[in-house]
C-alpha positions as CSV (number, residue, x, y, z in Angstrom):
1,M,58.4,25.7,30.6
2,A,62.0,25.5,29.3
3,L,64.7,26.0,31.8
4,P,67.0,29.1,31.3
5,L,70.7,28.6,30.5
6,F,72.1,29.3,33.9
7,H,75.7,29.6,32.7
8,V,74.9,32.6,30.5
9,L,73.0,34.5,33.3
10,S,74.7,37.2,35.2
11,D,74.6,37.3,39.0
12,A,71.9,40.0,39.0
13,E,69.8,38.0,36.6
14,K,70.2,34.9,38.8
15,N,69.1,36.9,41.8
16,E,66.0,38.2,40.0
17,L,65.2,34.7,39.0
18,L,65.5,33.4,42.6
19,V,63.3,36.3,43.8
20,A,60.7,35.5,41.2
21,Q,60.8,31.8,42.0
22,H,60.4,32.6,45.7
23,E,57.4,34.8,45.0
24,M,55.9,32.0,42.9
25,I,56.4,29.5,45.7
26,E,54.7,31.8,48.2
27,R,51.7,32.2,45.9
28,L,51.4,28.5,45.3
29,A,51.7,27.7,49.0
30,A,49.0,30.3,49.7
31,R,46.8,28.7,47.0
32,I,47.4,25.2,48.5
33,S,46.3,26.5,51.9
34,E,43.1,27.9,50.4
35,L,42.4,24.6,48.6
36,E,43.1,22.6,51.8
37,A,40.8,24.8,53.7
38,L,38.0,24.0,51.2
39,V,38.7,20.3,51.3
40,G,39.1,20.2,55.1
41,K,42.0,19.1,57.3
42,P,42.6,15.5,58.0
43,R,40.7,14.0,61.0
44,K,42.7,13.8,64.2
45,T,43.2,10.3,65.5
46,S,45.4,8.6,68.1
47,K,48.2,8.3,65.6
48,N,48.5,12.0,64.8
49,S,47.3,13.8,67.9
50,H,46.5,13.4,71.6
51,V,43.1,11.9,70.9
52,P,42.8,8.6,72.8
53,P,42.5,5.3,70.8
54,S,38.9,4.9,72.0
55,K,37.9,7.9,69.9
56,D,39.1,6.3,66.7
57,D,36.4,5.0,64.3
58,F,37.2,1.3,64.4
59,G,35.7,-0.7,61.5
60,K,34.7,2.3,59.4
61,G,35.9,2.7,55.8
62,G,35.4,-0.9,54.9
63,G,38.7,-2.0,56.3
64,K,40.7,0.2,54.0
65,G,44.4,0.3,54.7
66,R,44.5,-3.1,56.2
67,K,47.1,-5.5,54.9
68,S,45.6,-8.7,53.7
69,R,47.4,-11.9,54.8
70,G,48.5,-13.7,51.8
71,G,49.0,-17.5,51.8
72,K,49.1,-19.9,54.7
73,R,50.1,-18.6,58.1
74,P,53.5,-19.9,59.2
75,P,53.4,-22.5,62.0
76,R,54.4,-21.5,65.5
77,E,56.1,-23.4,68.2
78,G,53.6,-25.2,70.4
79,K,53.2,-24.3,74.1
80,H,52.1,-26.3,77.1
81,R,51.5,-25.6,80.8
82,P,54.5,-26.5,82.9
83,L,54.1,-28.9,85.8
84,A,53.9,-27.3,89.2
85,E,57.2,-27.3,91.1
86,T,55.6,-28.1,94.5
87,P,52.3,-29.9,94.1
88,D,50.1,-30.0,97.2
89,K,49.4,-33.7,96.7
90,T,50.8,-36.5,94.6
91,E,48.7,-39.5,93.7
92,R,50.5,-42.5,92.3
93,V,48.3,-45.0,90.4
94,M,49.6,-48.5,89.7
95,A,48.3,-50.6,86.8
96,T,46.5,-53.8,87.9
97,S,46.1,-55.4,84.5
98,C,47.5,-55.0,80.9
99,G,45.4,-52.8,78.8
100,H,46.0,-54.9,75.8
101,C,45.6,-58.5,76.8
102,G,44.2,-58.3,80.4
103,T,47.1,-60.1,82.1
104,D,47.5,-59.4,85.8
105,V,50.5,-57.1,86.3
106,A,49.9,-56.0,90.0
107,G,53.1,-57.8,91.1
108,Q,55.4,-56.4,88.5
109,L,57.9,-53.5,89.0
110,Q,56.4,-50.5,87.3
111,R,57.8,-47.1,86.2
112,C,56.1,-43.8,85.7
113,R,54.9,-43.6,82.1
114,H,52.9,-40.3,82.2
115,R,52.8,-37.4,84.6
116,Y,50.4,-34.5,84.6
117,D,48.7,-32.0,87.0
118,H,45.1,-31.9,87.9
119,I,44.2,-28.4,89.2
120,D,41.0,-27.5,90.9
121,L,39.7,-25.1,93.6
122,P,38.0,-26.3,96.8
123,P,34.6,-24.7,97.7
124,I,35.3,-21.2,99.0
125,R,33.4,-20.4,102.1
126,P,33.9,-17.7,104.7
127,M,35.3,-18.9,108.1
128,V,33.1,-17.5,110.9
129,T,34.8,-17.2,114.3
130,R,32.4,-16.6,117.2
131,I,34.1,-14.3,119.8
132,E,32.9,-14.7,123.4
133,L,34.4,-12.2,125.9
134,F,34.1,-13.3,129.5
135,G,34.2,-11.1,132.5
136,C,32.7,-10.5,136.0
137,R,32.6,-8.0,138.8
138,C,36.0,-7.2,140.3
139,R,36.3,-8.1,144.0
140,G,38.9,-5.4,144.5
141,C,37.2,-2.3,143.1
142,G,33.7,-3.6,142.6
143,K,33.6,-2.6,138.9
144,R,32.7,-4.9,136.0
145,Y,35.5,-6.1,133.7
146,R,35.6,-7.9,130.4
147,A,38.4,-9.8,128.6
148,P,40.0,-7.8,125.7
149,A,39.2,-8.8,122.2
150,P,41.6,-10.9,120.2
151,E,44.1,-9.0,118.1
152,G,42.6,-8.2,114.7
153,M,39.1,-9.2,115.8
154,T,37.8,-6.1,117.5
155,P,34.1,-5.4,117.8
156,G,32.5,-3.3,115.1
157,T,32.6,-4.6,111.5
158,P,32.3,-8.4,111.4
159,F,34.4,-8.6,108.2
160,G,38.1,-9.4,108.6
161,P,41.1,-8.1,106.7
162,G,40.9,-10.9,104.1
163,I,37.4,-9.8,103.0
164,R,38.1,-6.1,103.1
165,S,41.3,-6.4,101.0
166,L,39.5,-8.6,98.5
167,L,36.6,-6.1,98.2
168,A,39.1,-3.3,97.6
169,Y,41.1,-5.3,95.1
170,L,38.0,-6.3,93.0
171,H,36.6,-2.8,93.1
172,H,39.6,-0.7,92.3
173,S,41.7,-3.1,90.3
174,H,38.9,-4.9,88.3
175,H,36.3,-2.1,88.4
176,V,33.6,-4.3,89.9
177,G,30.7,-2.1,91.2
178,F,29.1,-2.5,94.6
179,E,26.0,-4.3,93.4
180,R,28.1,-6.9,91.5
181,L,30.5,-7.2,94.4
182,S,27.5,-8.1,96.7
183,R,26.4,-10.7,94.2
184,I,29.8,-12.2,93.7
185,A,30.3,-12.5,97.5
186,R,26.9,-14.2,97.8
187,E,27.1,-16.5,94.8
188,L,30.9,-17.3,94.8
189,F,31.8,-17.3,98.5
190,G,28.4,-17.8,100.2
191,L,28.9,-14.5,102.0
192,V,25.9,-12.2,102.5
193,I,27.1,-8.6,102.4
194,S,25.1,-5.5,101.4
195,E,26.3,-2.6,99.2
196,G,26.3,-0.3,102.2
197,A,28.5,-2.7,104.1
198,I,30.9,-2.8,101.2
199,A,31.0,1.0,101.1
200,N,31.6,1.2,104.8
201,A,34.4,-1.4,104.6
202,L,36.2,0.6,101.9
203,R,35.6,3.9,103.7
204,R,37.3,2.5,106.9
205,M,40.5,2.2,104.9
206,G,40.8,6.0,104.7
207,A,43.1,6.4,107.7
208,G,45.5,3.7,106.5
209,M,45.5,5.0,103.0
210,A,46.3,8.5,104.2
211,T,49.2,7.3,106.3
212,A,50.6,5.2,103.4
213,T,50.1,8.1,100.9
214,R,52.1,10.4,103.2
215,A,55.0,7.9,103.4
216,I,54.9,7.5,99.6
217,G,55.0,11.3,99.1
218,D,58.0,11.6,101.4
219,K,59.7,8.8,99.4
220,L,58.9,10.6,96.1
221,L,60.7,13.8,97.3
222,S,64.0,11.9,97.4
223,A,63.9,11.1,93.7
224,R,66.2,12.6,91.1
225,I,63.9,11.9,88.2
226,I,60.1,12.3,88.4
227,A,57.6,11.6,85.7
228,S,54.0,12.9,85.7
229,D,50.8,12.9,83.9
230,E,47.1,13.8,84.5
231,T,43.7,12.9,83.3
232,T,40.1,13.9,83.9
233,T,37.8,12.1,86.4
234,R,34.4,12.8,87.9
235,T,33.5,13.3,91.5
236,N,29.9,14.0,92.5
237,G,29.2,14.7,88.8
238,V,31.9,17.4,88.6
239,I,35.0,17.3,86.5
240,H,38.2,16.7,88.6
241,W,41.8,15.9,87.7
242,Q,43.7,12.8,88.6
243,W,47.5,13.4,88.7
244,V,50.2,10.7,88.9
245,F,53.8,11.3,90.0
246,L,56.4,8.5,89.5
247,S,59.9,7.8,90.5
248,D,61.9,4.5,90.5
249,K,60.8,3.9,94.1
250,A,57.3,5.5,94.5
251,V,54.0,6.1,92.7
252,L,51.7,8.8,94.0
253,H,48.2,9.5,92.7
254,K,46.3,12.6,93.7
255,I,42.8,13.7,92.7
256,A,42.2,17.4,92.8
257,P,39.5,19.8,91.6
258,R,42.0,21.6,89.4
259,R,44.6,21.0,86.7
260,A,46.7,23.9,87.8
261,R,50.4,23.9,88.4
262,S,49.8,24.4,92.1
263,V,48.8,20.7,92.4
264,A,52.3,19.6,91.5
265,E,53.9,22.3,93.7
266,E,51.8,21.1,96.6
267,V,53.1,17.5,96.1
268,L,56.7,18.6,95.7
269,R,56.7,20.9,98.7
270,G,59.7,22.9,97.4
271,H,61.6,19.9,96.1
272,Q,63.1,20.2,92.6
273,P,64.2,17.0,91.0
274,D,67.1,16.9,88.5
275,V,64.8,15.9,85.6
276,W,61.1,16.2,85.1
277,V,59.4,14.0,82.5
278,S,56.0,14.9,81.2
279,D,54.0,16.0,78.1
280,R,54.0,19.7,77.0
281,Y,51.2,20.9,79.3
282,A,52.2,24.3,80.6
283,G,51.3,23.4,84.2
284,Q,54.1,20.9,84.3
285,Q,56.9,23.1,83.1
286,E,60.0,24.3,85.0
287,L,59.3,21.9,87.9
288,G,62.7,20.2,87.5
289,R,66.2,21.5,86.7
290,D,65.9,19.9,83.3
291,H,62.8,18.8,81.5
292,Q,62.3,15.9,79.0
293,V,59.2,16.2,77.0
294,C,57.4,13.1,75.8
295,L,58.7,12.4,72.2
296,A,55.7,10.1,71.6
297,H,53.4,13.2,71.8
298,V,55.8,15.1,69.6
299,L,55.8,12.3,67.0
300,R,52.0,12.4,66.9
301,D,52.0,16.1,66.1
302,V,54.6,15.4,63.4
303,Q,52.4,12.8,61.9
304,Y,49.5,15.2,61.8
305,A,51.7,17.7,59.8
306,I,52.5,14.8,57.4
307,D,48.8,14.0,57.1
308,C,48.1,17.7,56.3
309,G,50.4,17.4,53.4
310,D,53.9,18.5,54.5
311,T,56.1,16.0,52.7
312,I,59.5,17.6,53.3
313,F,60.1,19.1,56.8
314,A,57.8,16.9,58.9
315,P,59.1,13.5,57.5
316,K,62.7,14.6,58.2
317,I,61.8,15.5,61.8
318,R,60.0,12.2,62.2
319,D,63.0,10.2,61.0
320,H,65.4,12.2,63.2
321,L,63.3,11.7,66.4
322,R,62.9,8.0,65.7
323,W,66.7,7.7,65.2
324,A,67.3,9.4,68.6
325,I,64.8,7.1,70.3
326,R,66.6,4.1,68.8
327,V,69.9,5.4,70.2
328,G,68.3,5.8,73.6
329,K,67.3,2.2,73.6
330,R,70.9,1.2,73.2
331,R,72.2,3.5,76.0
332,G,73.1,0.5,78.2
333,S,75.8,-0.7,75.7
334,L,77.2,2.7,74.8
335,R,80.2,4.4,76.5
336,D,79.8,7.9,77.9
337,T,81.9,9.5,75.2
338,T,79.8,7.7,72.5
339,L,76.6,8.8,74.0
340,A,77.8,12.4,74.3
341,A,78.7,12.3,70.6
342,Y,75.2,11.0,69.8
343,A,73.6,13.8,71.9
344,A,75.6,16.4,70.1
345,K,74.7,15.0,66.7
346,A,71.0,14.9,67.6
347,D,71.1,18.6,68.6
348,N,73.1,19.7,65.6
349,T,70.9,17.8,63.2
350,L,67.8,19.3,64.7
351,T,69.3,22.8,64.4
352,R,70.1,22.1,60.7
353,L,66.6,20.9,60.0
354,M,65.0,23.9,61.6
355,R,66.9,26.1,59.1
356,M,65.3,24.5,56.1
357,P,63.0,26.7,54.0
358,I,59.4,25.6,54.8
359,A,56.5,26.4,52.4
360,H,53.7,24.2,53.8
361,P,51.6,25.8,56.5
362,A,51.5,22.6,58.6
363,G,55.3,22.6,58.5
364,K,55.4,26.1,59.7
365,V,53.1,25.3,62.6
366,L,55.3,22.3,63.5
367,L,58.5,24.4,63.3
368,K,56.9,26.9,65.7
369,Q,56.1,24.1,68.2
370,I,59.7,22.7,67.9
371,K,61.2,26.1,68.6
372,A,59.1,26.4,71.8
373,W,60.5,23.1,73.1
374,R,63.9,23.2,71.5
375,G,66.0,22.4,74.6
376,K,63.8,19.6,76.0
377,F,64.0,16.9,73.3
378,F,67.3,15.1,74.0
379,V,67.8,15.2,77.7
380,F,67.5,11.4,77.7
381,L,70.7,11.2,75.6
382,T,72.7,13.0,78.3
383,N,71.2,11.1,81.3
384,R,70.9,7.3,81.0
385,D,68.1,7.1,83.6
386,V,65.7,9.5,81.8
387,P,63.1,7.9,79.4
388,A,62.5,9.3,75.9
389,T,58.7,9.2,76.4
390,N,56.3,9.5,79.2
391,N,54.7,6.1,78.6
392,I,55.4,5.0,82.2
393,S,53.0,7.7,83.5
394,E,50.4,6.8,80.9
395,R,50.5,3.1,81.7
396,E,50.2,3.9,85.4
397,I,47.2,6.2,85.0
398,R,45.4,4.1,82.3
399,P,43.6,1.7,84.8
400,S,42.0,4.7,86.5
401,V,40.8,5.8,83.1
402,V,39.2,2.4,82.6
403,F,37.7,2.6,86.1
404,R,36.1,6.0,85.2
405,K,34.6,4.7,82.0
406,V,33.2,1.5,83.7
407,T,31.9,3.1,86.8
408,G,31.1,6.6,85.6
409,G,33.3,8.2,88.3
410,F,33.0,8.7,92.1
411,R,29.8,9.5,94.0
412,S,31.7,10.9,97.0
413,D,34.9,12.8,97.9
414,W,36.1,10.0,100.2
415,G,35.6,7.5,97.4
416,A,37.9,9.5,95.1
417,Q,40.6,9.8,97.8
418,I,40.4,6.0,98.6
419,H,40.9,5.2,94.9
420,A,43.9,7.6,94.7
421,G,45.4,6.0,97.8
422,Y,44.7,2.5,96.5
423,R,46.5,3.3,93.2
424,S,49.4,4.8,95.1
425,V,49.8,1.8,97.4
426,T,49.5,-0.8,94.7
427,G,51.7,1.1,92.2
428,T,54.5,1.6,94.7
429,A,54.2,-2.1,95.8
430,R,54.5,-3.2,92.2
431,L,57.9,-1.4,92.0
432,Q,58.9,-3.6,95.0
433,G,57.8,-6.8,93.2
434,K,54.5,-7.2,95.1
435,S,51.0,-7.9,93.7
436,A,48.2,-5.5,94.2
437,L,46.3,-8.0,96.4
438,D,49.3,-8.6,98.7
439,A,49.9,-4.8,98.9
440,I,46.4,-4.0,100.0
441,R,46.4,-6.9,102.5
442,D,49.6,-5.5,104.0
443,L,47.8,-2.1,104.3
444,V,44.8,-3.5,106.0
445,D,47.0,-5.5,108.4
446,G,49.1,-2.4,109.1
447,N,52.2,-3.8,107.6
448,F,52.6,-1.7,104.5
449,A,56.0,0.0,104.2
450,V,57.8,2.0,101.5
451,A,61.2,0.5,100.7
């Protein structure tokens, strides 16, 4: 179709032409929507939605989309295991004869020609301490008496804190079930312990876990910035929800039968942090004075709009959010005035993009979502301590998701609470530079403290 000569058209004729073109665009957009409905929308994956990566169809499609490696792979720098700084033992071996001619060299001065470490584990066996408490009948009152038990070796369970902390570590950090734990203890350590004894050993940690969890919750309430996330779990065959709340000093896990906002309110006990970081779930809104939504979730929704066919609005939003995230990664080297200018630019550019004419239905849906969360995208550009995404919460809760998939969930309410307490203690200890095994050993010994 030949283009009209615009310079000879009057203003009224140009307006009529624009109206006609607008009506045509609307008809074409409606027709595109009808055809897309017939063809079917693109499948949601972990790249364009909240679907976890485990739901993706790996290996299907004959490897389409994979980039083939062309040519020889470039060489990489070799690596080697460094020598131990403080070896437990050093064995010096002197040569007695020349390896070439057999000459006796035992009397010559020799220098170290080669040094390496030989590492091995000694046989691991439990150490059994027999406790014998002596006593007699008192000559003063006539009653029987008995010597007190040594500290840390009270009667009851025969298993000491080292065994109990190791059982908890293997079960909750490495998802080893009770049957396999019993087998590992017998075959690896020579320790005979039943599944019931393992369950009892873990259950006895309940009081210590509860005390530590309360201390962690109190520490959480002093935080200015709190991030949170939640995921499903199973307790006694019923769907429950595992929540996680994080600050720079504390990690608190909580398993509750509901996903409602009341769970977070119960944890906060009236405290309102300066900034709340989460996804866009309604139950986590308005819990802080400001709210930073996870831009990683937003970018996945943007990608879905692109996959649906929006080639104008969604790509511009994607590029803009990626630019803002790159600026956020450079916050440490930017001055306050520069960062404020970037924050203003990010907000103004988003406003301009939202005013674009949008014809594609997927773009219209995306615009509606952006309008709903308009003021919660760039809080991280005005506060240097706020992350742009909620990945810290997702990384913290991911081991519990693996635990659920390996074990199938919890068979008792106390088991769920022990797991939540374990994840809280070990997560908080990691922020203090401690390993999970050291943290749970401190808990069993009664030495766990929140810094």
